C-alpha positions as CSV (number, residue, x, y, z in Angstrom):
1,M,6.2,1.4,-2.0
2,N,9.9,2.7,-1.0
3,E,3.5,-7.6,-3.3
4,R,0.3,-11.2,-3.6
5,P,-0.7,-13.8,-1.1
6,R,-4.0,-15.4,-2.0
7,G,-5.5,-14.8,1.4
8,L,-4.9,-11.1,1.2
9,I,-6.5,-10.8,-2.2
10,F,-9.5,-12.7,-1.0
11,E,-9.7,-10.4,2.0
12,A,-9.5,-7.3,-0.2
13,V,-12.3,-8.6,-2.5
14,A,-14.4,-9.4,0.6
15,V,-13.9,-5.9,1.9
16,A,-14.8,-4.4,-1.5
17,A,-18.0,-6.5,-1.5
18,L,-18.8,-5.3,2.0
19,F,-18.8,-1.7,1.0
20,A,-20.4,-2.2,-2.4
21,A,-23.8,-0.6,-3.2
22,V,-25.8,-2.0,-6.1
23,P,-27.4,1.0,-7.9
24,C,-29.0,0.7,-11.3
25,A,-28.2,3.2,-14.0
26,A,-30.9,3.9,-16.6
27,F,-29.7,4.3,-20.1
28,G,-30.9,4.0,-23.7
29,A,-34.1,5.2,-25.4
30,G,-36.0,2.2,-24.3
31,G,-35.3,2.8,-20.6
32,D,-33.3,-0.4,-20.2
33,S,-31.2,-0.6,-17.1
34,A,-28.1,-2.4,-16.0
35,P,-26.4,-2.6,-12.6
36,A,-23.7,0.0,-12.3
37,A,-20.3,-1.3,-11.0
38,D,-19.6,0.0,-7.6
39,W,-16.5,2.2,-7.5
40,H,-14.8,0.0,-5.0
41,E,-14.9,-2.9,-7.4
42,T,-13.6,-0.7,-10.2
43,V,-10.7,0.5,-8.2
44,L,-10.0,-3.1,-7.0
45,R,-9.9,-4.4,-10.6
46,F,-7.8,-1.5,-11.7
47,A,-5.2,-2.1,-9.0
48,A,-5.1,-5.9,-9.5
49,E,-4.6,-5.5,-13.2
50,H,-2.0,-2.7,-13.3
51,F,0.0,-3.0,-10.1
52,K,2.3,-6.0,-10.4
53,N,5.5,-5.8,-8.3
54,P,6.7,-8.0,-5.4
55,A,7.4,-5.0,-3.1
56,W,4.7,-2.4,-4.0
57,G,2.2,-4.2,-6.0
58,F,-1.5,-5.0,-5.5
59,S,-1.1,-7.2,-2.4
60,H,0.9,-4.4,-0.7
61,S,-2.0,-2.1,-1.3
62,A,-4.4,-4.6,0.2
63,R,-2.2,-5.0,3.3
64,D,-2.0,-1.3,3.7
65,Y,-5.8,-0.9,3.6
66,T,-6.4,-3.8,6.0
67,L,-3.7,-2.7,8.5
68,A,-4.7,1.0,8.5
69,R,-8.2,-0.1,9.4
70,R,-7.0,-2.3,12.2
71,L,-4.7,0.3,13.6
72,A,-7.4,2.9,13.6
73,A,-9.8,0.5,15.3
74,A,-7.3,-0.3,18.0
75,D,-6.9,3.5,18.6
76,H,-10.7,4.0,18.5
77,V,-10.3,6.4,15.6
78,Q,-13.1,6.6,13.0
79,L,-11.8,6.8,9.4
80,D,-13.6,7.9,6.2
81,D,-13.5,4.6,4.4
82,D,-14.0,6.2,1.0
83,V,-10.9,8.2,1.4
84,L,-8.8,5.3,2.9
85,Y,-9.9,2.7,0.3
86,A,-9.1,4.9,-2.7
87,A,-5.8,6.1,-1.2
88,A,-4.7,2.7,-0.1
89,Y,-5.3,1.0,-3.4
90,L,-4.0,3.8,-5.6
91,H,-1.2,5.3,-3.6
92,D,1.6,3.6,-5.6
93,M,0.0,4.0,-9.1
94,A,2.7,6.4,-10.3
95,A,5.4,3.7,-9.6
96,F,4.0,1.9,-12.7
97,A,4.0,2.7,-16.4
98,P,2.3,4.6,-17.9
99,Y,1.5,6.6,-14.8
100,E,5.1,7.2,-13.6
101,K,6.7,10.5,-14.4
102,K,10.5,11.0,-14.7
103,D,12.1,13.0,-11.9
104,V,8.8,13.3,-10.0
105,D,8.3,11.4,-6.7
106,H,5.7,8.6,-7.2
107,A,3.7,9.9,-4.3
108,D,3.4,13.4,-5.7
109,E,2.5,12.2,-9.2
110,A,-0.1,9.7,-7.9
111,A,-1.7,12.4,-5.8
112,R,-1.9,14.6,-8.9
113,I,-3.4,12.1,-11.3
114,V,-5.6,9.9,-9.0
115,D,-8.7,11.7,-10.1
116,T,-8.3,10.3,-13.6
117,V,-9.0,6.9,-12.2
118,L,-11.7,7.8,-9.8
119,A,-13.7,10.3,-11.9
120,G,-16.8,8.7,-13.4
121,T,-16.7,5.6,-11.2
122,G,-19.2,6.8,-8.6
123,F,-16.5,7.8,-6.1
124,P,-17.7,10.9,-4.1
125,M,-15.4,13.4,-5.8
126,A,-15.9,15.9,-3.0
127,K,-13.4,13.8,-1.1
128,I,-10.7,13.8,-3.8
129,D,-8.5,16.3,-2.0
130,A,-8.4,14.1,1.1
131,V,-7.4,11.2,-1.1
132,R,-4.7,13.3,-2.7
133,G,-3.4,14.3,0.7
134,A,-3.2,10.7,2.0
135,I,-1.4,9.5,-1.1
136,R,1.0,12.4,-1.1
137,T,2.2,11.6,2.5
138,H,2.0,7.8,2.6
139,M,5.8,7.3,2.7
140,F,7.3,7.0,6.2
141,D,9.5,10.1,5.7
142,R,6.6,12.4,5.1
143,D,4.2,14.1,7.5
144,P,0.6,13.1,7.1
145,V,-2.3,15.4,8.1
146,G,-5.7,13.9,9.1
147,P,-6.7,10.4,10.3
148,E,-6.9,8.7,6.9
149,A,-3.5,10.0,5.8
150,T,-1.9,9.2,9.2
151,Y,-3.1,5.6,9.4
152,L,-2.2,4.9,5.8
153,H,1.2,6.3,6.5
154,D,1.7,4.0,9.4
155,A,0.4,1.0,7.7
156,D,2.7,1.6,4.8
157,A,5.7,2.1,7.1
158,L,5.0,-1.1,9.1
159,D,4.9,-3.0,5.8
160,W,8.7,-2.4,5.5
161,L,9.2,-4.1,8.8
162,G,8.8,-7.7,10.1
163,A,8.8,-10.8,8.0
164,I,6.9,-9.1,5.2
165,G,9.5,-6.3,5.1
166,A,12.2,-8.9,4.4
167,A,10.0,-10.7,1.8
168,R,9.3,-7.4,0.0
169,I,13.0,-6.5,-0.3
170,F,14.2,-9.9,-1.3
171,G,11.4,-10.0,-3.9
172,L,13.3,-7.2,-5.7
173,V,16.6,-9.2,-6.0
174,D,17.7,-9.7,-9.6
175,P,17.8,-13.4,-10.2
176,N,20.6,-12.8,-12.8
177,G,22.9,-11.2,-10.3
178,G,22.2,-7.6,-11.2
179,D,21.2,-4.8,-8.8
180,P,20.0,-5.4,-6.2
181,D,21.8,-8.6,-5.3
182,G,21.5,-10.4,-2.0
183,P,23.9,-8.2,0.0
184,A,22.4,-5.1,-1.4
185,A,19.0,-6.3,-0.2
186,V,20.4,-6.8,3.3
187,K,21.6,-3.2,3.2
188,M,18.2,-2.0,2.2
189,I,16.6,-3.9,5.1
190,E,19.2,-2.4,7.5
191,D,18.4,1.0,6.2
192,N,14.7,0.4,6.9
193,L,15.4,-0.8,10.4
194,S,17.2,2.5,11.1
195,R,14.9,4.9,9.3
196,V,11.3,3.5,9.6
197,P,10.6,2.8,13.3
198,P,11.0,6.5,14.5
199,R,8.5,7.5,11.8
200,V,5.6,5.3,12.9
201,L,3.2,7.9,14.5
202,T,0.1,6.4,15.9
203,P,-0.2,4.6,19.3
204,A,-1.4,1.3,17.7
205,G,1.3,1.6,15.0
206,R,4.1,2.2,17.6
207,A,2.8,-0.8,19.6
208,R,3.6,-3.1,16.6
209,V,7.1,-1.7,15.9
210,A,9.1,-3.7,18.5
211,A,7.8,-7.1,17.4
212,R,8.4,-6.3,13.7
213,V,11.9,-4.9,14.3
214,G,12.7,-8.0,16.3
215,E,11.6,-10.3,13.5
216,L,13.9,-8.5,11.0
217,R,16.8,-8.5,13.4
218,T,16.4,-12.2,14.0
219,F,16.2,-12.8,10.3
220,L,19.3,-10.9,9.5
221,R,21.3,-12.6,12.3
222,Q,20.3,-16.0,11.1
223,L,21.0,-15.1,7.5
224,R,24.5,-14.0,8.4
225,D,25.1,-17.2,10.3
226,E,23.9,-19.3,7.4
227,T,25.8,-17.5,4.6
228,N,29.3,-17.0,6.0
229,K,28.5,-13.4,6.9
230,L,26.8,-12.8,3.6
231,K,29.8,-13.9,1.6
232,D,27.8,-16.9,0.3
233,L,24.5,-15.0,-0.2
């Protein structure tokens, strides 16, 4: 958090299918059985249904998961995919009603309540503390511990930069002229350009920073040229 391209959703669904098992759970006096939904599918459906926001919605979670895996692969770091998948798709859940809690940071609240989504789904609950840790430190201004937390942290940070960073921020602009308006969105992007790059921690993440910063700087320069220095934005 502080988004839903079709291709990203298809990729997320494909990844869920890749990791899906197909166990059968026996139930009923007659011994009938039905295929149990894999927990990845359950989490994916939950996120797609509940997390709707242009900046930190379902597609943002899908991007975080995919990018974290790519960064770790580039660094030759092995991740526990159970931990990463659950944390990536549920890290912003407390930014949405009814899960948000007043005066509590969304990362802290999501870490506290994530077990309420995962329990009973087949997720290996012995790993819940690692999921909590990754969620708690996913924001760029926090300090992650462990590979899953670190690569989720960097993926989340990089998602504030580049073309997607601009798209996320401008997706928040109030179409009726409220807050944020266009100039306020530019200020948010400028703040991200200042604050986010130093907080990308991994070698593969840092290797992507310069290009994404360049994209944002070019965008802002062209935007000013085309809007009379933002006066007509």
